[in-house]
C-alpha positions in Angstrom: -11.8 161.9 1.1 -11.5 163.2 -2.4 -14.0 161.7 -4.8 -11.8 162.4 -7.8 -9.1 159.9 -6.9 -9.4 156.7 -8.8 -9.3 154.1 -6.0 -9.4 150.5 -6.6 -10.4 147.6 -4.3 -7.8 145.7 -2.4 -6.3 142.8 -4.4 -5.3 139.7 -2.6 -2.4 137.6 -3.8 -3.2 134.4 -5.6 -3.6 131.2 -3.5 -0.5 129.0 -3.4 -0.7 126.2 -5.8 -0.6 122.6 -4.6 2.4 121.9 -6.9 5.2 121.8 -6.1 4.7 120.7 -2.5 6.5 122.2 0.4 9.8 120.6 1.5 8.1 119.0 4.5 5.8 117.1 2.2 8.7 115.8 0.1 10.4 114.6 3.2 7.2 112.9 4.4 6.8 111.2 1.0 10.3 109.9 1.0 9.9 108.5 4.5 6.6 106.8 3.5 8.1 105.3 0.4 11.1 104.0 2.4 8.9 102.6 5.1 6.6 100.9 2.5 9.7 99.4 0.9 10.9 97.8 4.1 7.5 96.6 5.1 7.1 95.0 1.6 10.5 93.4 1.9 9.6 92.0 5.3 6.3 90.7 4.1 7.9 89.0 1.1 10.5 87.4 3.4 7.7 86.1 5.7 5.7 84.8 2.8 8.7 83.0 1.3 9.5 81.4 4.7 5.9 80.3 5.0 5.9 78.9 1.5 9.1 77.1 2.1 7.7 75.5 5.3 4.6 74.4 3.5 6.6 72.8 0.8 8.8 71.0 3.3 5.8 69.7 5.2 4.2 68.5 2.0 7.4 66.8 0.9 7.7 65.1 4.4 4.2 63.8 4.3 4.7 62.6 0.7 7.9 60.8 1.8 6.1 59.3 4.9 3.3 58.0 2.8 5.5 55.9 0.5 4.6 52.2 0.8 8.1 50.7 0.2 10.0 50.9 3.5 13.4 51.3 1.8 12.2 54.2 -0.4 10.4 55.7 2.6 13.6 55.7 4.7 15.6 57.2 1.9 13.0 59.9 1.1 12.7 60.9 4.8 16.4 61.1 5.1 16.5 63.5 2.2 13.7 65.6 3.6 15.4 65.7 7.0 18.6 66.9 5.3 16.8 69.7 3.5 15.2 70.8 6.8 18.5 70.5 8.6 20.1 72.9 6.1 17.7 75.6 7.2 19.2 75.4 10.7 22.8 74.6 9.8 24.1 74.9 6.3 26.8 72.3 7.0 24.2 69.7 8.0 24.1 68.4 4.5 27.7 67.2 4.8 27.2 65.2 8.0 27.3 61.4 7.6 26.9 58.4 9.8 27.0 58.9 13.5 27.6 62.6 13.1 24.3 62.9 11.2 22.5 61.0 13.9 24.0 63.1 16.7 22.9 66.2 14.8 19.3 64.8 14.5 19.3 64.1 18.2 20.2 67.7 18.8 20.3 68.6 22.5 18.8 65.3 23.6 20.2 63.5 26.6 21.7 60.2 25.6 19.8 58.2 28.1 16.4 59.6 27.5 15.7 61.2 24.1 18.5 60.0 21.8 16.1 58.3 19.4 18.5 58.6 16.5 21.8 57.5 18.0 20.4 54.9 20.3 16.8 54.2 19.1 14.6 53.7 16.1 16.3 56.5 14.2 19.4 54.3 13.6 17.4 52.9 10.7 18.5 56.0 8.7 22.1 54.8 8.6 21.6 51.8 6.4 17.9 51.3 5.5 18.2 53.3 2.2 21.0 50.9 1.1 19.5 47.5 2.1 17.3 45.5 -0.2 14.9 44.6 2.6 14.0 46.7 5.7 11.7 45.9 8.5 8.5 48.0 8.0 7.9 48.3 11.7 11.4 49.8 12.3 10.8 52.3 9.5 7.4 53.2 11.0 9.0 53.9 14.4 11.7 55.9 12.7 9.1 58.0 10.8 7.4 59.0 14.1 10.8 60.1 15.6 11.7 61.8 12.3 8.4 63.7 12.1 9.0 65.1 15.6 12.6 66.2 14.8 11.5 67.5 11.4 9.0 69.9 13.0 11.6 71.2 15.4 14.1 71.8 12.6 11.6 73.6 10.4 10.1 75.7 13.2 13.5 76.7 14.4 14.5 78.1 11.0 
């Protein structure tokens, strides 16, 4: 080895910087952002559905707690229609016997048809009569509460 040669030490290249990231990191970031978007959208949808159900339950209980039987029957009919629209958008247009058949749903006529052949028939004319039997409205409220829960939970 010749001592006259000016030798220098080995120079290493600089470390790669953290910016800009490699293409794989860009792809991962895009996938994470898209995934977060869909999760947030799903959570928002669940939250809205839960809020709508709570609102419907509160409005049903407010309607059921009215003291005047005529007003109670009218208010429960309105809340049932709002809940029915969650299941079938055309339910708001049903009238008379068709509305009662919808409220009965899949009930067998002999056993569980509480709206077409039972206390639920009060919904047909109670909101329009000046005097309604309070016991009949109370029986209708119990049947309406059961049907209301099935309508809201099915939506």
